C-alpha positions in Angstrom: 92.5 100.4 128.2 94.0 99.5 131.6 93.1 95.8 131.7 94.0 93.1 129.3 90.9 91.8 127.5 89.9 88.2 127.8 91.4 86.1 125.1 89.3 85.7 122.0 89.8 83.9 118.7 91.4 86.0 116.0 88.9 86.7 113.2 89.7 85.0 110.0 91.5 87.2 107.4 93.0 86.8 104.0 95.6 89.4 105.1 99.0 89.0 106.9 100.7 91.2 109.4 104.4 91.5 108.8 106.9 93.2 111.1 109.0 95.8 109.3 112.4 95.9 111.0 113.9 99.3 110.4 111.8 100.2 107.3 113.3 102.6 104.8 111.9 106.1 105.4 110.5 106.4 101.8 108.8 103.0 102.1 107.3 103.9 105.5 106.1 107.3 104.2 104.5 105.8 101.1 102.4 103.4 103.2 101.7 106.1 105.8 100.4 108.3 103.0 98.3 105.5 101.3 96.6 104.7 104.6 96.3 108.1 106.1 96.0 110.7 103.4 92.2 110.6 103.4 92.3 111.4 107.2 94.9 114.1 106.8 97.7 112.1 108.4 100.7 114.3 108.0 102.9 114.3 111.1 105.4 111.9 109.8 105.6 113.6 106.4 107.1 116.6 108.2 110.0 114.7 109.5 113.3 114.5 107.7 114.9 111.0 107.3 117.0 111.3 110.5 114.1 112.3 112.7 111.8 109.7 111.2 114.4 107.0 111.6 114.9 108.0 115.2 111.3 107.0 115.8 110.6 104.0 113.5 114.1 102.4 114.1 113.9 102.8 117.9 114.0 99.3 119.5 110.9 100.3 121.6 108.8 101.0 118.5 107.4 98.2 116.4 106.2 98.9 112.8 104.0 96.4 110.9 102.5 96.3 107.4 99.3 94.6 106.5 99.9 92.6 103.4 97.1 91.3 101.0 97.3 87.9 99.2 99.0 89.6 96.2 101.8 90.9 98.5 100.6 94.5 98.4 100.9 96.7 101.5 97.4 97.8 102.4 97.6 98.8 106.1 99.9 99.7 108.9 100.2 99.2 112.6 102.8 101.0 114.8 103.2 100.2 118.5 105.2 102.5 120.7 106.6 101.1 123.9 108.9 104.0 124.8 107.0 104.9 127.9 107.5 102.2 130.6 104.5 100.1 131.2 102.6 101.5 128.3 101.9 100.7 124.7 100.5 103.5 122.4 98.9 102.4 119.2 100.7 105.2 117.4 99.3 104.5 113.9 96.6 102.0 113.0 94.8 101.8 109.7 94.0 100.2 106.4 93.6 101.8 103.0 90.2 103.6 102.9 88.8 101.2 100.4 88.7 98.5 103.1 86.7 100.5 105.7 83.6 98.9 107.0 84.4 95.3 106.0 85.5 93.9 109.4 89.2 94.0 108.7 89.8 96.7 111.3 88.6 94.3 114.0 91.2 91.7 112.8 93.9 94.4 112.9 92.9 95.6 116.3 93.0 92.1 117.7 96.5 91.8 116.3 97.4 95.1 117.9 96.1 94.1 121.3 97.9 90.7 121.1 101.2 92.4 120.3 100.7 95.4 122.6 99.8 93.6 125.8 103.3 92.5 126.8 103.8 91.2 130.3 105.0 94.6 131.6 102.3 96.7 129.9 99.5 98.0 132.2 98.0 100.5 129.7 97.3 100.2 126.0 96.0 103.4 124.4 95.2 105.1 121.1 94.4 108.6 120.0 91.7 109.5 117.6 90.3 112.8 116.4 87.5 114.4 114.5 89.4 114.0 111.2 89.5 110.2 111.6 86.9 107.9 110.1 83.5 108.8 111.6 83.2 105.3 113.2 86.6 105.4 114.8 85.6 106.4 118.3 82.7 103.9 118.4 85.0 101.2 117.0 87.7 101.8 119.7 85.0 101.8 122.4 83.6 98.5 121.1 87.0 97.0 121.3 87.2 97.9 125.0 88.9 101.3 125.0 87.5 104.0 127.2 87.9 107.7 126.6 90.2 109.3 129.2 90.9 112.8 127.8 89.6 115.4 125.4 91.9 118.0 123.9 91.6 120.7 121.2 94.5 120.8 118.8 95.0 123.2 115.9 97.4 123.0 113.0 97.8 124.6 109.7 96.0 122.6 107.0 98.7 120.3 105.4 97.0 120.7 102.0 97.6 124.4 102.1 101.2 123.9 103.1 101.8 121.6 100.2 102.5 118.6 102.4 99.4 116.7 101.1 97.7 117.3 97.7 94.8 119.7 97.7 92.4 116.9 96.8 93.3 114.9 99.9 90.5 114.4 102.5 87.7 115.8 100.3 85.3 115.3 103.3 87.2 118.0 105.2 86.5 121.6 104.1 89.6 123.3 102.7 89.5 126.9 104.1 91.6 129.4 102.4 92.1 133.0 103.3 90.7 135.5 100.9 92.6 138.5 99.8 
């Protein structure tokens, strides 16, 4: 997205978005895992505390938790402003049980309101084939336009023991046979 969208009213929500100032690594990983395990999010689980803190405690990175009325953390938003003039929506998601109920639109409007600072000329997000099947369509409906396609490969985090074997049951688990 290279142009700030026209202002629109924020959809009603029973949730709150709360800034996490320098979250503890274990607390961050727990929410990261709750939100992303179904989609095989694992990149931050590979980092030791020092490497993770270097990112999430950076003054140019903003971490938020989505909180339900009972005070339970049910989603996350991470905005990365470390590249001048840009905001990357580094992580964006709600627990899988909330998919398809319109809460993502509320969270994206929060992300756009926080991400479009006066010096930002590009707001962007990555998605991949492991993401929710509606992710690309959702991002496009919010005003994002595809700008690049890449092929990435990585060892399955379930086979490496980073995520449990039963994570992301919609993604085939391919094991080498002896």
